[in-house]
C-alpha positions in Angstrom: 0.0 15.0 -1.4 3.0 12.7 -1.8 4.0 10.2 0.9 7.0 7.9 0.8 8.3 5.3 3.2 11.7 3.7 3.4 12.6 0.2 4.2 14.0 1.3 7.6 10.8 3.1 8.5 8.8 0.0 7.6 11.1 -2.0 9.8 10.2 0.3 12.7 6.5 -0.6 12.1 7.4 -4.3 12.0 9.5 -4.0 15.2 6.6 -2.4 17.1 4.3 -5.1 15.7 6.7 -7.9 16.9 6.9 -6.3 20.3 3.1 -6.4 20.5 3.1 -10.1 19.7 5.8 -11.0 22.2 4.7 -8.8 25.1 1.1 -9.9 24.8 1.9 -13.6 24.9 0.4 -15.5 27.9 3.8 -16.6 29.0 5.2 -13.0 29.1 2.2 -11.8 31.1 2.3 -14.7 33.6 6.0 -14.1 34.1 5.5 -10.4 34.8 2.7 -11.4 37.3 5.4 -13.2 39.4 7.2 -9.9 40.0 6.5 -7.4 42.8 5.7 -3.8 41.7 9.3 -2.6 42.0 10.7 -5.6 40.0 8.0 -5.1 37.4 8.9 -1.4 37.1 12.5 -2.3 36.6 11.6 -4.8 33.9 9.3 -2.3 32.3 12.1 0.4 32.1 14.6 -2.2 31.0 12.3 -3.0 28.1 11.8 0.7 27.3 15.5 1.4 27.4 16.6 -1.7 25.5 13.9 -1.2 22.9 14.7 2.5 22.3 18.4 1.7 22.3 18.2 -1.2 19.8 15.8 0.6 17.6 18.0 3.7 17.5 21.2 1.7 16.9 19.4 0.0 14.0 18.5 3.4 12.7 14.8 2.7 13.1 13.9 5.6 15.3 13.0 8.8 13.5 14.7 11.4 15.7 16.1 13.7 13.0 12.8 14.9 11.5 12.0 18.5 11.7 8.4 19.4 12.4 7.2 21.5 9.5 3.5 20.5 9.6 1.0 19.6 12.3 0.4 16.2 10.7 4.0 15.3 11.6 3.1 15.8 15.3 0.2 13.6 14.8 2.4 11.0 13.2 4.9 11.0 16.1 2.0 10.7 18.5 0.7 7.7 16.7 4.1 6.0 16.8 4.4 6.7 20.5 0.8 5.5 21.1 1.6 2.3 19.2 4.8 1.7 21.2 2.9 2.0 24.5 0.2 -0.3 23.3 2.9 -3.0 23.1 4.8 -2.3 26.3 2.0 -1.4 28.8 0.2 -4.0 30.7 -2.8 -2.0 31.9 -5.6 -3.8 30.1 -8.3 -6.4 30.6 -6.3 -9.0 28.8 -3.6 -9.0 31.6 -6.4 -9.2 34.2 -7.9 -12.2 32.4 -4.6 -14.0 31.9 -3.4 -13.4 35.5 -6.8 -13.7 37.4 -9.1 -15.6 35.0 -11.7 -12.9 34.9 -12.3 -9.3 33.9 -14.0 -8.2 37.1 -13.1 -6.2 40.2 -10.7 -3.8 38.5 -11.0 0.0 38.5 -11.6 1.4 35.0 -8.9 4.0 35.9 -6.4 1.1 35.6 -7.4 0.6 32.0 -7.2 4.3 31.0 -4.1 3.7 29.0 -3.2 3.2 25.4 -3.5 -0.6 25.6 -6.6 -0.5 27.9 -8.5 1.9 25.7 -7.6 0.0 22.5 -8.7 -3.2 24.0 -12.0 -1.6 25.1 -12.7 -0.2 21.7 -12.1 -3.5 20.0 -14.1 -5.3 22.6 -17.2 -3.3 21.6 -17.2 -5.2 18.2 -15.3 -8.5 18.9 -15.9 -10.9 21.8 -13.3 -13.6 21.0 -10.4 -13.0 23.5 -7.6 -14.3 21.2 -8.9 -12.2 18.3 -9.1 -9.2 20.7 -5.4 -9.8 21.6 -4.4 -9.9 17.9 -6.4 -6.8 17.1 -5.2 -4.8 20.1 -1.6 -5.7 20.4 -0.6 -6.6 16.8 -2.9 -5.2 14.2 -3.6 -1.8 15.8 0.1 -1.0 16.5 1.0 -2.0 13.0 -1.6 0.2 11.4 -1.1 3.2 13.7 2.7 3.1 13.6 2.6 2.7 9.8 0.3 5.8 9.5 2.6 7.6 12.0 5.7 6.9 10.0 4.0 8.1 6.8 2.9 11.3 8.5 6.2 12.0 10.1 8.5 11.3 7.2 7.2 12.9 4.0 4.3 15.2 4.2 4.1 17.4 1.1 1.3 19.6 0.1 
């Protein structure tokens, strides 16, 4: 098996990682908490649109690939999963930052990419700042890197 990655594909991985850092910052979350649900949805879709537009203009979105192997579907899924870890705010960290506790929230609220990732890491790590880094920075980096590798050049 031979797997290659270009500089642009690695930049996609770094862009997703940077988004995870910025959108999980206390200041970002507290600002979002000042918005009503409609305003928050508008901001969410503005971020989605702007991110996808800028990434595609920079040539960092892999739209041209032709699926020839099931691992490429897995790779695309990992990239999408990583993207939504960074732009969703449905996780215990948001609850903690905005309300000061983890309690009184339905687990259905956390059944998302970021909520599930936070949950998995919280089973082995208790430090909140380390959980933030593992959930919103390290995990998207690793998963999107694996995703790019699987999408781009899978040869058997």
